[in-house]
C-alpha positions in Angstrom: -18.2 -34.3 -17.9 -17.6 -34.6 -22.0 -15.2 -32.9 -23.6 -16.3 -30.0 -25.9 -13.2 -30.2 -28.2 -11.6 -33.5 -28.6 -7.8 -33.8 -28.6 -7.2 -33.7 -31.9 -8.6 -30.5 -32.4 -6.0 -29.1 -29.5 -3.4 -30.6 -31.6 -4.7 -29.1 -34.9 -5.3 -25.9 -33.1 -1.9 -25.4 -31.2 -0.1 -26.7 -34.7 -1.0 -23.6 -36.1 -1.1 -21.3 -33.5 2.0 -19.0 -33.4 5.0 -21.0 -31.7 6.8 -18.7 -29.9 7.4 -19.5 -26.4 6.9 -17.6 -22.1 13.0 -18.0 -9.7 16.9 -18.7 -5.0 20.5 -17.4 -5.8 23.6 -19.5 -5.0 27.0 -17.7 -5.5 30.6 -18.8 -5.4 33.8 -18.3 -6.7 36.0 -20.0 -9.5 39.6 -20.4 -10.5 40.7 -17.6 -13.0 42.7 -20.6 -14.7 39.5 -22.9 -15.0 37.5 -20.2 -16.4 39.9 -18.6 -19.5 41.0 -21.9 -20.2 37.4 -23.5 -20.8 35.7 -19.7 -22.1 38.5 -19.7 -24.7 37.0 -23.0 -25.7 33.6 -21.5 -25.7 33.7 -19.6 -28.6 31.7 -20.2 -31.3 34.5 -20.8 -33.4 36.1 -23.1 -31.0 36.8 -27.0 -31.7 39.3 -28.6 -29.5 37.5 -29.9 -26.2 38.2 -28.6 -22.8 37.5 -30.2 -19.4 34.3 -28.3 -17.5 35.0 -26.3 -15.0 34.2 -22.4 -14.0 31.3 -20.4 -13.2 27.8 -21.0 -15.2 25.7 -17.6 -14.8 22.1 -18.0 -14.5 20.2 -14.9 -14.9 16.2 -15.1 -14.7 13.6 -12.3 -13.4 12.7 -11.9 -9.7 13.6 -14.9 -7.9 10.7 -13.3 -5.8 8.0 -15.3 -8.5 8.5 -18.8 -7.5 8.8 -20.2 -10.9 11.7 -18.1 -11.8 13.4 -19.0 -8.4 12.2 -23.0 -9.4 14.5 -22.6 -12.6 17.3 -20.6 -11.2 17.7 -23.3 -8.8 17.6 -26.2 -10.9 20.7 -24.4 -13.0 22.6 -24.2 -10.3 21.9 -27.5 -8.8 22.6 -29.3 -12.2 26.1 -26.6 -12.9 27.6 -27.5 -9.5 26.1 -31.6 -10.2 28.7 -31.5 -13.1 31.2 -29.5 -11.5 31.3 -26.1 -12.3 30.7 -23.1 -10.0 27.3 -21.4 -10.6 25.7 -17.6 -9.7 22.1 -16.8 -10.0 21.0 -13.3 -10.3 17.5 -11.9 -11.0 17.5 -8.7 -14.0 14.2 -8.1 -12.4 12.7 -7.7 -16.3 15.2 -4.5 -16.4 17.2 -4.9 -20.0 19.8 -2.2 -18.5 20.6 -4.2 -15.5 20.3 -7.8 -17.6 22.5 -6.1 -19.6 24.8 -5.0 -16.4 24.6 -8.6 -15.7 25.6 -10.2 -18.4 28.8 -7.4 -18.6 29.4 -8.4 -15.2 29.3 -12.1 -16.4 31.6 -11.5 -19.4 34.0 -9.8 -16.1 33.9 -12.6 -14.8 35.0 -14.8 -17.3 32.3 -17.2 -18.1 32.2 -20.0 -18.9 27.8 -20.1 -20.2 25.5 -17.9 -19.6 21.5 -19.3 -18.6 19.3 -16.9 -19.4 15.5 -16.6 -18.9 16.0 -12.8 -21.2 14.1 -9.4 -20.3 12.2 -8.7 -23.9 12.2 -10.8 -27.5 13.9 -7.8 -29.2 16.2 -6.0 -26.6 17.6 -9.1 -25.4 19.3 -9.4 -28.6 22.4 -7.2 -28.4 23.3 -8.5 -24.8 23.6 -11.5 -26.5 25.5 -11.2 -29.1 27.8 -9.3 -27.3 28.0 -12.2 -24.7 28.8 -14.8 -28.5 31.3 -12.2 -29.1 33.3 -12.5 -26.0 32.6 -16.2 -26.1 30.6 -17.1 -24.0 27.5 -19.4 -25.1 24.4 -18.3 -24.0 21.5 -20.8 -23.5 17.6 -19.5 -23.6 15.4 -20.9 -20.7 11.2 -20.3 -20.7 12.1 -17.0 -23.7 12.9 -16.3 -26.8 15.0 -13.9 -28.8 13.8 -12.6 -31.9 16.6 -13.4 -33.7 18.7 -17.1 -34.4 22.0 -17.8 -34.5 22.9 -15.4 -31.8 21.7 -17.8 -28.8 23.2 -21.7 -28.1 20.6 -22.5 -27.7 17.1 -21.8 -27.4 14.6 -23.8 -24.9 11.3 -23.4 -24.3 8.3 -24.7 -23.4 5.4 -25.8 -26.1 3.4 -22.5 -24.4 0.6 -23.0 -28.0 0.2 -26.7 -27.0 -0.1 -25.9 -23.0 -2.7 -23.0 -23.7 -4.3 -25.2 -25.9 -4.8 -27.6 -23.3 -6.3 -25.1 -20.4 -8.6 -23.7 -23.4 -10.4 -26.9 -23.7 -10.5 -27.6 -19.7 -11.4 -23.8 -19.0 -14.4 -24.5 -22.0 -15.3 -27.8 -21.5 -16.0 -26.5 -17.2 -18.3 -23.4 -18.7 -20.0 -26.0 -21.4 -19.1 -24.0 -24.4 -21.0 -20.4 -23.3 -21.3 -17.6 -21.1 -19.1 -14.5 -20.5 -15.4 -14.0 -19.4 -12.7 -12.6 -18.7 -9.1 -12.9 -20.3 -5.9 -11.3 -18.4 -3.3 -10.5 -20.4 0.4 -10.8 -19.5 3.5 -8.0 -20.2 2.9 -7.4 -24.1 6.8 -7.0 -24.2 6.4 -10.9 -23.5 6.2 -13.0 -26.2 4.5 -16.3 -24.2 1.8 -13.3 -23.2 0.6 -13.2 -27.2 1.2 -17.2 -27.1 -0.6 -18.1 -25.1 -3.2 -16.2 -25.8 -3.6 -16.9 -29.3 -3.3 -20.5 -28.4 -6.6 -19.4 -25.7 -9.0 -18.6 -28.4 -7.9 -21.0 -31.0 -9.6 -23.0 -28.2 -12.3 -21.1 -27.0 -13.5 -18.5 -30.3 -14.2 -22.2 -32.0 -17.9 -21.2 -29.8 -20.3 -18.7 -30.5 -21.9 -18.5 -26.9 -18.6 -17.8 -25.3 -18.3 -14.3 -24.9 -15.1 -12.1 -24.0 -16.4 -9.6 -22.2 -13.3 -8.3 -21.1 -9.4 -8.7 -22.2 -6.7 -6.8 -20.1 -3.4 -6.6 -19.4 -2.5 -7.6 -15.8 1.5 -7.5 -16.2 1.9 -10.8 -15.1 1.1 -9.5 -11.4 -0.8 -11.1 -8.9 -2.0 -7.4 -7.2 -3.1 -5.7 -10.2 -5.0 -9.0 -11.3 -6.8 -8.7 -8.0 -7.8 -4.9 -8.6 -8.5 -5.1 -12.1 -10.7 -8.2 -12.0 -12.5 -7.2 -8.7 -13.3 -3.6 -10.8 -14.5 -6.0 -14.1 -16.9 -8.4 -11.7 -18.6 -5.3 -10.7 -19.2 -3.9 -14.3 -19.6 -7.7 -15.3 -22.0 -9.3 -12.9 -22.6 -12.3 -15.2 -19.1 -13.4 -15.9 -19.0 -17.3 -15.1 -14.9 -17.5 -16.5 -11.5 -15.7 -16.3 -8.3 -17.3 -17.7 -5.0 -15.8 -17.1 -2.1 -16.1 -18.8 -0.3 -16.4 -15.9 -1.1 -18.6 -12.0 0.8 -15.1 -10.8 -2.5 -13.7 -12.3 -5.0 -16.5 -12.2 -3.7 -16.3 -7.9 -4.8 -12.3 -7.9 -8.4 -13.2 -9.6 -8.9 -16.4 -7.8 -8.6 -13.8 -4.2 -10.7 -11.4 -5.9 -13.6 -13.7 -7.0 -13.5 -15.0 -3.6 -14.0 -11.4 -1.8 -16.6 -11.1 -4.3 -18.2 -14.1 -2.8 -18.4 -16.0 -6.1 -15.7 -18.5 -5.2 -18.2 -22.3 -6.8 -19.7 -19.7 -9.1 -17.0 -18.1 -11.2 -14.1 -21.1 -13.2 -10.5 -19.4 -13.0 -7.8 -20.9 -15.2 -3.6 -20.7 -15.7 -0.6 -21.3 -16.9 2.6 -22.0 -15.7 1.8 -24.6 -13.3 3.1 -22.8 -9.8 2.7 -24.6 -6.3 0.0 -21.9 -5.4 -1.6 -22.6 -7.9 -1.6 -26.1 -8.1 -3.3 -25.5 -3.9 -6.1 -23.9 -5.3 -6.9 -26.9 -7.3 -6.9 -28.8 -4.8 -8.9 -26.2 -2.6 -12.0 -26.1 -5.5 -11.2 -22.7 -6.1 -9.0 -22.8 -9.5 -9.8 -25.1 -12.3 -6.7 -25.4 -14.0 -3.1 -24.6 -14.5 -0.8 -25.3 -17.9 2.0 -26.9 -16.3 5.3 -25.5 -17.7 8.1 -28.1 -16.8 10.7 -24.7 -16.0 13.3 -27.6 -13.8 13.7 -30.0 -16.7 14.1 -27.2 -18.9 16.9 -25.5 -16.7 18.1 -28.7 -16.7 18.0 -29.7 -20.7 20.5 -26.0 -20.8 23.1 -26.8 -18.3 23.7 -30.4 -19.7 23.8 -28.4 -23.2 26.1 -25.9 -22.2 28.3 -28.5 -20.5 28.3 -30.6 -23.7 29.2 -27.3 -25.8 32.0 -26.1 -23.2 33.8 -29.9 -23.9 32.9 -30.2 -27.4 32.1 -26.9 -28.8 28.8 -28.4 -30.0 25.6 -28.5 -28.2 24.0 -31.8 -30.0 20.6 -30.2 -30.6 19.0 -27.5 -32.2 19.1 -23.9 -31.8 15.2 -24.0 -30.9 14.1 -26.5 -28.6 10.8 -27.4 -27.2 9.4 -29.1 -23.9 5.8 -30.2 -23.5 2.9 -28.7 -21.3 0.9 -30.8 -19.0 -2.5 -30.2 -17.9 -3.1 -30.1 -13.7 -6.2 -30.6 -12.5 -8.1 -31.8 -9.6 -7.7 -35.4 -11.8 -3.9 -35.0 -11.3 -2.9 -32.3 -8.8 -2.0 -34.7 -6.4 1.3 -36.3 -8.7 2.2 -32.5 -8.9 6.0 -31.8 -6.8 7.4 -28.5 -7.9 7.3 -27.2 -11.5 6.9 -31.3 -12.8 4.5 -34.1 -13.0 5.4 -37.4 -11.1 4.4 -40.4 -13.7 
C-alpha cells in the first residue's frame, strides 16, 4: 500500500516533537577492598585512574515486565563480562522503594548504579544522593528532569520511534476513521513523548477522529477492561494506538473477545516478544522497537569507562534510534533487537 506520509514528514514530526524519553535478577557479593577502591575513584571530582571491579547495582521497574527484565539481564551480563559483580533489583515504580534500593547500593559501596527510574521528578534527589556518595548513576530508558546529576542518561528516541508507529497506523487506516488512544502512566515522561509524536503524525489527517483517549497505566489488564468498555460505546472504532506493547496486547485481547480481530487495527510500542508474536499472527499491526539490550550495554560500558578514567567519553544525554517492527521484518526480530 502506498505510504500516506513520507519518511521526511516523519523526521520533521519527530524533530519538532518533545525530545524527552520513555526486566531476572542476578546477585553476587563483592570484595570490600575492591568496592572501596573503585567507589573512591568514581566521585565526580576523581581524576586518578582505577581498576575495574566491584559491585554494579542494576535497578529497574518490575522484572515481571519482559522489557525491564531484558534490560536488567543485559546490564548484569555486560557488567560480569567486564569483571564486575552485579545485582539486579526492582523498585516496582515506587519512589520510596527506589530510594531504599539506592541507599542499599550506597551501603554496599557499589561502584556504579544502572537505573531505569521511578519518576522524572522524584528520582532527582535519589540520584543526587548517590552522586554525593561518590557513586555515578547511569540512567536508561527514562530521563529525569535535571541535568548534571546523573553521569549519563541513555534513552531510546521515543519521539522518532513513535513517529514511525504513527505513520504505519495512519497508512493502515488509509488516513480516516475513528480510533482510540491508550496512554501510559502520567508520571513517566515517555508517555507524553510518545503520545505527542503519535499526534504529530495523526493530527495531520482531518478524517482521523480520536473518539477516546484514556490512560491504562502501562497495564495489560487495565487496557483490556477499558478497551472492552470503549468498544461497546464506540462500535465504529477502526484502530487503537497504545503507548506501549503491554497495553496494546490488552487491546488485542479485548478486540479478539469482541470478535473484531481483523477489523480493528492495533499498534503499540516497545518491541516486546509477545507483541511481535501478535504481529506474526495478524492480530497486531506494528510496534516501535526500543533497543533495550543495546542501551543497557552502553550504560555498563560507560560506567566501566567512568570507573577507570573518571570520564564516560560521551555527552550526558544520549538518544538511540528505534525501529518499526511489522509483518515485513518480524522474522528478523530477536529479544528487543533486530537482526541485520
